[in-house]
C-alpha positions in Angstrom: 52.8 -45.1 122.4 50.0 -46.0 120.1 49.5 -42.4 119.0 53.2 -42.2 118.0 53.4 -45.6 116.3 50.2 -44.9 114.3 52.1 -42.1 112.5 54.0 -44.8 110.6 51.0 -46.9 109.6 50.7 -47.5 105.9 47.4 -45.5 106.0 49.4 -42.4 107.0 52.7 -43.1 105.3 51.4 -43.8 101.8 49.5 -40.5 101.4 52.5 -38.7 103.0 54.9 -40.3 100.5 52.6 -39.2 97.6 52.1 -35.7 99.0 55.9 -35.2 99.4 56.6 -36.5 96.0 54.0 -34.2 94.4 55.3 -31.2 96.5 58.8 -31.8 95.4 57.7 -31.9 91.8 55.5 -28.8 92.3 58.5 -26.9 93.7 60.5 -27.9 90.6 62.9 -30.4 92.2 62.3 -33.3 89.8 65.6 -35.0 90.8 64.6 -34.9 94.5 61.1 -36.1 93.8 62.3 -39.0 91.7 65.0 -39.9 94.3 62.4 -39.7 97.1 60.0 -42.0 95.2 62.7 -44.5 94.3 64.2 -44.6 97.8 60.8 -45.1 99.4 59.7 -47.8 97.0 63.0 -49.6 97.4 62.8 -49.4 101.2 59.2 -50.7 101.2 60.1 -53.4 98.7 63.0 -54.6 100.8 60.8 -54.7 104.0 58.1 -56.5 102.1 60.5 -59.1 100.8 62.0 -59.6 104.3 58.5 -59.9 105.9 57.4 -62.5 103.4 60.6 -64.4 103.7 60.6 -64.5 107.5 56.9 -65.1 107.8 57.0 -67.9 105.3 60.3 -69.5 106.3 61.1 -68.6 109.9 60.6 -72.1 111.2 63.0 -73.4 108.5 65.5 -70.7 109.6 65.1 -71.9 113.2 64.6 -68.4 114.6 61.8 -67.3 116.8 63.3 -63.8 117.3 62.5 -62.7 113.8 59.0 -63.2 112.5 58.2 -59.9 110.8 60.8 -57.1 110.4 59.3 -53.7 111.3 58.0 -51.7 108.4 56.9 -49.0 110.8 60.5 -48.6 111.9 61.8 -48.6 108.3 59.3 -45.8 107.5 59.8 -43.7 110.6 62.1 -43.6 113.6 59.7 -45.1 116.1 61.4 -48.3 117.2 60.9 -47.7 120.9 57.1 -47.6 120.4 57.1 -50.9 118.6 59.0 -52.5 121.4 56.9 -50.9 124.2 53.7 -52.1 122.5 55.1 -55.6 122.0 54.5 -55.4 118.3 58.1 -56.5 117.5 61.2 -58.0 119.0 64.5 -56.0 119.3 65.9 -57.9 116.3 62.8 -57.0 114.1 63.2 -53.4 115.1 66.9 -53.4 114.3 66.2 -54.9 110.9 63.6 -52.3 110.2 65.9 -49.5 111.3 68.7 -50.8 109.1 66.5 -51.0 106.1 65.2 -47.5 106.8 68.7 -46.1 107.2 69.7 -47.8 103.9 66.7 -46.2 102.2 67.8 -42.8 103.6 71.3 -43.3 102.3 69.9 -44.2 98.9 67.8 -41.0 99.0 70.8 -38.8 99.8 72.9 -40.5 97.1 70.3 -40.1 94.4 68.9 -36.6 95.3 72.1 -34.6 95.2 72.1 -31.1 96.7 68.9 -29.5 97.8 68.0 -26.6 95.5 68.2 -23.1 97.2 64.5 -22.3 96.4 63.0 -25.3 98.1 60.5 -24.2 100.8 61.1 -26.5 103.7 58.4 -24.8 105.9 55.8 -25.5 103.3 56.8 -29.1 103.0 56.7 -29.5 106.8 53.3 -27.9 107.0 52.0 -30.2 104.3 53.4 -33.2 106.1 51.7 -32.2 109.3 48.4 -31.7 107.5 48.6 -35.1 105.9 49.5 -36.8 109.1 46.6 -35.0 110.9 44.1 -36.1 108.3 45.1 -39.7 108.1 46.3 -40.4 111.7 44.4 -43.2 113.3 43.5 -44.9 110.0 44.9 -48.4 109.5 45.5 -50.5 106.5 45.3 -54.3 106.9 48.7 -54.7 105.1 50.2 -57.1 107.7 47.3 -59.5 107.4 47.6 -59.5 103.6 51.4 -60.0 103.8 50.9 -62.9 106.3 48.4 -64.7 104.1 50.7 -64.3 101.1 53.6 -65.7 103.1 51.5 -68.7 104.2 50.7 -69.5 100.6 54.3 -69.2 99.7 55.3 -71.4 102.6 53.0 -74.2 101.4 54.5 -74.0 97.9 58.2 -74.0 98.8 59.6 -77.1 100.5 62.6 -75.1 101.7 60.2 -73.2 104.0 59.0 -76.3 105.7 60.6 -77.3 109.0 63.3 -79.9 108.6 61.2 -82.7 110.2 58.4 -82.0 107.7 60.7 -82.4 104.7 61.8 -85.9 105.8 
């Protein structure tokens, strides 16, 4: 399970996103490359905002089921691995999946039709190479997000539990 879930770590996903963007540009599909970059940035931005919000204010929301929506799931379809490893609750996986699907919809809406000359095999080979090179690497993104959320929680009274605000 760890092997599969590591494919969606930021240390793998970020170089993969860059490589795909560059490959789409190199093949002359500027609209597709731009749509890809916009959709990925929007997806990651929404997940980041949700993570910070829930980490900072989950006690104020009165929910223990959602502490950190899954960015791994938003980036790749690996929800089962996140559940099996105990990394996320079902609700966190579902939120990540919803954000990821919304990002895919944005990509399809912005990209338009795939040009006939696009070499899908070359793109797949490049993706496999990037994954092979970076697989097993980890970025401490979650720890950084958590420390940012903790700072925000201390600054915003609304993020404090109701009894602390009295």
